[in-house]
N, C-alpha and C positions, 0 to 999 in steps of 0.2 A: 569734389569730392574724394576720387579717387587721388588729385594730387596732394590733398588731405592724408590721406587716407595711407598715401606711399613713404611725405615724407615730414608725414604730422603738425603740430597748426603751423598758420605763417599765416605772415600780415597781410594788407590789400597789395603795400607792394609788391610783395612778391611774389603772392597770386599772378597780380597782369606781370612781373618778365616771364615768372614761370607759361606764364599764357598764353601770354603774347595777349592778352584784352585791354583796352582798358581802361582807369579805376576805376570812370565814371559809370561803365556799364556792370564791369564787377560788385560795384558796393551795390546797387540794385538787386543783383540774384542773393547776393548769400545773409543781403538783409531777408528773402521772400525766406532760404533754408536757416533761416532764428530763428523766425515766427512757427517753422513745420517740425524744428525739433532737432533738424538733421543738420544745424551747425553749431554749431554754438560760438559766441564774442566776448571773448578777458582779455581784457586790457591791449583791445588795438591787437591782438591775433586769433584768429579761427580754429576752430578744428570741429572732430568732430560731435555728433550732437546724439542727447541721450536714444533721440529713437534712433538709430546707429545703433549703439550700443545693443536694446533690448531686439533688435532684429538681427544681428549674429551670436547676442546670448540665442534666441532661438533656434536658428541652424543651427548653431554646435549641439541644440539637443534632437534634433532631428533626427528619427535614428533609421537607422544604415537598415538597407534590402539589400536582404539576404540573397546571396551570389553564388554560393557553394557548402552545395551538404555531402555528408558519407556517410554513406549505405550499409553495414553488416547486416548481414544473415545467415541461418546455419550452415544453410547444402542449397546450393546448383542447381543436386541431383532432383530435389524436388519438386515438378513443379505447380504447387503452387508458392516454394517460394519466386519460380521465373516473372511467374503471374504480377506477382508484387512487386520486383523489381522493374521489370512495363510499366507499368501504373505509376511510377515516383517517374521514372526519365518522362511518361507522355506529358503529366503533371509536371514536373521539374523545366517541361522544355516548355510549356505552355508561361513561364511568369519565367525564364531565359536567366535559371537556376546551372549550374551547373552542377555531374554527380560522378561522383567517386566509390564506385561501386567494391567491395570486401565480397565470402566465398570465403566461413569456416569449414565448410568443408566437416561442421560438425563434432571442429576439436574448440574447446575452452581456451584454453593457451594458444592457439592460434589467435582466435574471436580478440582476444583480449592482448595480444600485441597487432594485431587490424590497428583497433582503439588508438593505439597510443599515435600507434606511424599518423593518420589519418590527424588529431588532433597539432600532431608536431609541421601537416604538409597544410594546416591553412581553413581546415572544413570549418565554417562558422554555424552550425549543429551536425547532429548524428542521428541519424537512423536508425531502431538497431535491432533487427529480429533474433533474439539471445538463442542462443547454443543452455546455456545452463543459470536461469534467475537469478539466481545465491549468487554463485562462484563468477559470476562478470562482473556485480557489485568492486570490486576494487579497481577493478578499467574506468568505470563508470566515474569514482569519485572522481579522478584524472583527473578526466576529460572537464568532467566541473570544475575542477580549478584552474585548467588554466578558460573560464571561461565557456565554456562550447560547450552548450546544455545538449541530453539526449531525449532522446523521446524514443519509447518502446514501442514494438511494432509485433502484434500478433501472441504475442510474451512479455511478460512482466522482467522489468530487471531491476534489480533492488537499487536506490539511490536515483531511479529516472525522474527526468523532471512532467512528465506526463504517460501516460501509456493506450493507444487506441489499440481492443482485438474485439476478438468476437465473443458474444456472451459465452461464455464458455459451460460455465453450466446449466446452463437452459438449454444448449445443442443434445448434450449427456444427456440430462432430462426427455428429449423429446423420442431422442430412438431410446432410451431404454423403455420408452412406456411404449411405444413399437413394437419394440422384441417381446415386448410381457404379453403386448394383445398376442403377436404371432404364434406363440410357444401358448397360450393358454392360458397365462396366469400361472403353474407350474413349471421347473426346471431348472436341473445347473446350466448354471451358466456361467463362462471364463470373460476374463480382461485381462486382453492383449498393451498394453499400458506403451506408454509410452519413458522421453528419459526427462530432466530435472527442469521442466521449465512450468509457471502457471498455468498454461492455458493446457495441457495434457494434465494435470491435478485437477485443474478444474470441471472439465469432460468426467475425471473415474468423476469428479464429486460429488456433482450431478444428475450421470448412471445412476449410480449407486441408493442415492435419493431419494431416484423414482419407484427402482425398485425392495425399499423398505412399504412402496405397497401393496406387493404381491406377500406376500407373509410366505408362501407355499415358490417361492423361486431360491432359490440359493445358488451366490456368488460363489462358488468354489475353489478356485487360484484368482491370479493377477500377477502373470509377468512382465517382468519389464523389457523392449527393447527399442531402439533406436530410429525407429519415422519409420523404418523402411520395408520394400516390400520382401525381401530376404531375411530379415527378419521375425517378421511376420509368418510366416513359411516355416520359417526353425523351430519356433515355440509353438506354435499353434501343434504342429508336428509331436511335443514332446507332452504339450500338452493331451492333449491325445489319447496319446502312451501312457503314460503314469496317474491322468486322474478319473479313469473309466466316460461315464455317455458324461457327454456334452450336448445341454436339449441351444446353446446361445450360445454367440459369441458377439463378443465390441474389439472391433479394431479400432486403436486412438485415436487413427485419421486414416486415410484412402488407400496408401502407397503398403499398408498397416493390413486393414484390413482385406486386400487385393493380396497378401501374401497368405492370408490365414484364408483363404477362398482355395488356392492352389495348391494346401495343408489337404484341405477335407474333401476336393478333388481326387485330391490319389487315395486317401481310406477311402472312396465310395459313399460317402457318409450326405444326409440332406440335411444338416446342419445351417441356419439362417443365421447370418448375419450383417451388422449394425456401424456406421462410423461417422465421418463426422470430416467435412472436406465440400464434397461436392464436384469433382473434377470431371474431365471427361471422362476418364475411363472409367466408375466408377456409373455415373449415371449410363453411358450403354452397356455395360453389367447390367444395370437396374434394371432397364428396357428388355435386354431376353432372359432375363426371369432365373438368372445360374447363380439363385442362394447371397448371395445381398441383397438383402431386401428396403436397409432403405441407410440415406447418410444424411445428414445434417450440414448446409450446406455453406461457409461460408463467404465472403466478398473481398477479396483480397485487393482490389480494387479501390473500393471503397475507401478501403482501411488507411492506403496510403498518399489517396490523395489526404483527408485527414490527417491524418498523421506528420504531412508535410509541411500542411497550411496549418498545426499546431506549431512545429518545434523554425515556422517564418518570425510565427508570431512571436514563439518567443523571444525567439532570437536578437527583434523589439523591440525588446518590455515589454509587455502585456501580458500578465498572466492566462493560463490557460483560464477556464467557466472551471471545465473540471479534472482533473485530475487524470480521472478515470472517464474514458470512453467507450461505453459499447455496443457494437450494433449490432443488432438481431440473424441468431442465422435462422436459413427453412429446411422447414424436414423434404424429403424430395423420395420421391415412394417409387415406385414402376407404375404408376395409372397422372404422374408428374411430365405428364408429355410437354407439356407449354415452357421447360424450366432451358432455359442456354449456357451450357458451363462456363465458368470464366475462365477459361484455358482453351472454351471451341475458337480453331480458326475457321 
């Protein structure tokens, strides 16, 4: 059959000459292959049969396994994104998938350029932890137009094929209720928010919704930072100076909350603080009882593993069961002795 595949249909005499086999032997072989639809016999010529054609067509339809993925994150100064990248690398290595990492350093323009570069470099899918959920939309569209699917991790990205993230509404709500109980269901609360991504918006929405259950709690201000410890400290100082007595703070993530804690300690005020992340530093502060009273823990490793699996499925033509995968958070308080932070060494 390989001779016919290379040279095309041939007579028994031609096959005998090319294969150096007697025609009497070839006749029996060819007839058996015709009976199995592996060859056809037309006007004395033997060609490839329908079974071979069907097999070749089916093989051509087989999906190509993903072998290279691009990963874009917001800022590798944040331990959450470091853990996310480490998990992607580990999951990809187990599947022999090459990983190309890009750090946007909190710049939307840089991240958009990195997406374009990764697509041009030939990645087969993108995992994207976006700097700006809406602003990154045009770059996502260009990637998809080039045939490279995009899976959003941690935060949503406009136009992404799928999103894998923490249930951030639930995370905000659980720390909101914990803070409300800690301050006796009454008082003045401040929110130190983050950048324009869905995760922070959802956390704030959950927090605000939970506090509606407490009519004697007032949210006096909501100020936007950049998710860093430095901005948390700066904004908390401003809030304390400009908004009068504050009875509780919500920091949008652990670095922000730890910055708020520094400002509170500098002012000598015993103000309880809650956050979202579940990092090692936050867990250590919680254990010491030093102002941070709760954090809603995420699981960046599971997020990365699920995201990579979804990207591989989409690349091979399988539609995700759901375009949004929400991973449950866990409330971590000073008495959560069994908790192992995701960035624990």
